[in-house]
Every structure is written in structure tokens, then in C-alpha cells.
C-alpha positions as a Markdown table, in Angstrom:
| # | Residue | x | y | z |
|---|---|---|---|---|
| 1 | Met | 161.9 | -113.9 | 37.0 |
| 2 | Leu | 159.5 | -113.4 | 39.9 |
| 3 | Lys | 157.6 | -110.8 | 37.8 |
| 4 | Lys | 157.2 | -113.2 | 34.9 |
| 5 | Leu | 155.9 | -115.9 | 37.2 |
| 6 | Leu | 153.4 | -113.5 | 38.7 |
| 7 | Ile | 152.2 | -112.4 | 35.3 |
| 8 | Phe | 151.9 | -116.1 | 34.2 |
| 9 | Cys | 149.8 | -116.9 | 37.3 |
| 10 | Leu | 147.5 | -114.0 | 36.7 |
| 11 | Phe | 147.0 | -115.0 | 33.1 |
| 12 | Leu | 146.1 | -118.5 | 34.1 |
| 13 | Leu | 143.6 | -117.3 | 36.7 |
| 14 | Ser | 142.0 | -114.9 | 34.2 |
| 15 | Ala | 141.9 | -117.5 | 31.4 |
| 16 | Thr | 140.6 | -120.5 | 33.4 |
| 17 | Gly | 139.5 | -119.3 | 36.8 |
| 18 | Phe | 136.1 | -118.3 | 35.6 |
| 19 | Ser | 135.8 | -121.2 | 33.1 |
| 20 | Gln | 132.4 | -122.6 | 32.6 |
| 21 | Ile | 132.4 | -126.2 | 31.4 |
| 22 | Trp | 129.0 | -128.0 | 31.3 |
| 23 | Lys | 128.5 | -131.7 | 30.5 |
| 24 | Pro | 124.9 | -132.2 | 29.4 |
| 25 | Ile | 123.4 | -135.4 | 30.8 |
| 26 | Lys | 119.9 | -136.9 | 30.6 |
| 27 | Asn | 119.5 | -138.1 | 34.2 |
| 28 | Ser | 118.5 | -135.0 | 36.2 |
| 29 | Ile | 119.1 | -136.8 | 39.5 |
| 30 | Gln | 122.8 | -137.0 | 38.7 |
| 31 | Ala | 123.0 | -133.4 | 37.5 |
| 32 | Asp | 124.8 | -130.7 | 39.4 |
| 33 | Tyr | 122.4 | -128.1 | 37.9 |
| 34 | Leu | 119.1 | -128.0 | 36.1 |
| 35 | Ile | 119.1 | -125.5 | 33.3 |
| 36 | Tyr | 116.2 | -123.9 | 31.5 |
| 37 | Gln | 116.8 | -122.3 | 28.1 |
| 38 | Thr | 114.8 | -119.2 | 27.5 |
| 39 | Asn | 114.2 | -117.0 | 24.4 |
| 40 | Ile | 113.4 | -114.0 | 26.6 |
| 41 | Lys | 116.6 | -112.2 | 27.6 |
| 42 | Glu | 115.0 | -110.4 | 30.5 |
| 43 | Glu | 114.0 | -113.5 | 32.4 |
| 44 | Ala | 117.5 | -115.1 | 32.3 |
| 45 | Asp | 119.9 | -115.5 | 35.2 |
| 46 | Ile | 122.8 | -115.6 | 32.7 |
| 47 | Ile | 123.3 | -114.4 | 29.2 |
| 48 | Ala | 125.6 | -117.0 | 27.8 |
| 49 | Phe | 127.7 | -117.6 | 24.7 |
| 50 | Glu | 128.7 | -121.1 | 23.6 |
| 51 | Val | 132.4 | -121.6 | 22.8 |
| 52 | Glu | 133.9 | -124.4 | 20.8 |
| 53 | Ser | 136.5 | -125.4 | 23.4 |
| 54 | Glu | 137.6 | -125.0 | 27.0 |
| 55 | Leu | 140.2 | -122.4 | 25.9 |
| 56 | Gly | 137.3 | -120.2 | 24.8 |
| 57 | Cys | 136.1 | -119.8 | 28.4 |
| 58 | Thr | 137.8 | -116.6 | 29.2 |
| 59 | Lys | 135.1 | -115.0 | 31.4 |
| 60 | Pro | 131.9 | -115.8 | 33.2 |
| 61 | Gly | 129.2 | -116.7 | 30.8 |
| 62 | Met | 131.4 | -118.2 | 28.1 |
| 63 | Ile | 130.2 | -121.8 | 28.2 |
| 64 | Tyr | 131.7 | -124.9 | 26.7 |
| 65 | Leu | 129.3 | -127.8 | 26.3 |
| 66 | Ala | 131.7 | -130.7 | 26.8 |
| 67 | Pro | 131.1 | -134.3 | 25.7 |
| 68 | Ile | 130.0 | -136.7 | 28.5 |
| 69 | Tyr | 133.4 | -138.4 | 28.5 |
| 70 | Tyr | 135.1 | -135.1 | 29.3 |
| 71 | Ser | 136.7 | -135.4 | 32.8 |
| 72 | Arg | 136.0 | -131.8 | 33.9 |
| 73 | Gly | 133.0 | -129.7 | 34.3 |
| 74 | Lys | 129.6 | -129.6 | 35.9 |
| 75 | Lys | 126.9 | -132.1 | 34.9 |
| 76 | Val | 123.8 | -130.3 | 33.7 |
| 77 | Thr | 120.4 | -131.3 | 32.5 |
| 78 | Phe | 118.3 | -129.1 | 30.3 |
| 79 | Val | 114.7 | -129.0 | 31.6 |
| 80 | Cys | 111.4 | -128.0 | 29.9 |
| 81 | His | 109.9 | -126.0 | 32.7 |
| 82 | Lys | 111.6 | -123.0 | 34.3 |
| 83 | Glu | 110.0 | -123.8 | 37.6 |
| 84 | Glu | 112.3 | -126.9 | 37.8 |
| 85 | Ala | 115.4 | -125.0 | 36.9 |
| 86 | Asp | 118.3 | -123.9 | 39.1 |
| 87 | Leu | 119.5 | -121.5 | 36.4 |
| 88 | Ile | 117.8 | -119.8 | 33.5 |
| 89 | Val | 120.0 | -119.3 | 30.4 |
| 90 | Tyr | 119.6 | -117.1 | 27.4 |
| 91 | Trp | 122.0 | -118.0 | 24.6 |
| 92 | Thr | 123.4 | -115.0 | 22.7 |
| 93 | Lys | 125.2 | -115.0 | 19.4 |
| 94 | Asn | 127.2 | -111.9 | 20.5 |
| 95 | Lys | 130.0 | -112.8 | 23.0 |
| 96 | Asn | 130.1 | -109.1 | 24.1 |
| 97 | Glu | 126.6 | -109.5 | 25.6 |
| 98 | Val | 127.7 | -112.2 | 28.1 |
| 99 | Lys | 126.9 | -111.5 | 31.7 |
| 100 | Trp | 125.5 | -112.9 | 34.9 |
| 101 | Lys | 122.4 | -111.1 | 36.0 |
| 102 | Ile | 122.5 | -111.3 | 39.8 |
| 103 | Asn | 119.8 | -108.8 | 40.7 |
| 104 | Lys | 116.9 | -109.4 | 38.3 |
């Protein structure tokens, strides 16, 4: 029984511990992060893949863009200039490319 409980806890941690839920908002003052979206993969801090639900967030970089009424997640504002941004994101269509680029 203890073994099953440990496996269940590890599964929950791996499935939701790295979950990325973002709630796009317009007011940048209320945002937790300012995000710049780039078309140049090399300048990004994160190569991200948008998933359709929170359950799809199984590893860092799998991002669910939640509706504003959603109770969980970080409030983000998408900005037009990368100089304003806290984070630069490149959106990929291949979920196997997802990664954080810590040392650019």
C-alpha cells in the first residue's frame, strides 16, 4: 500500500509540479510577468508549446493559456517590445522541442 501511495505522489508531482498555466490579461501593472513573443528561436528564453488544457502541462514549457476566470495560474501580459519583457517566448508546433534556455 505504501508503495502505491509513493508512486501516486510521484505521478502527481511529475504531472502537475511543473505545470505552466498563464492567464493573459491586458493590464500590465497587474501582470505577474510581461511576455514577448518572438519568431526567432535563438533569442527566446523558453521554447513553448501551447496545450489545450491544464492536464497537458506535463513538463516545463507546456503552456496552458487559461481564460481570465480560471482560478489558477500566473497573470501575463503580452508586450510588443522585447526590452519590456520579463520572458521571451518562442511558440513551437512540435512539443518535443520544448525547453527552457537558461544560458543563452
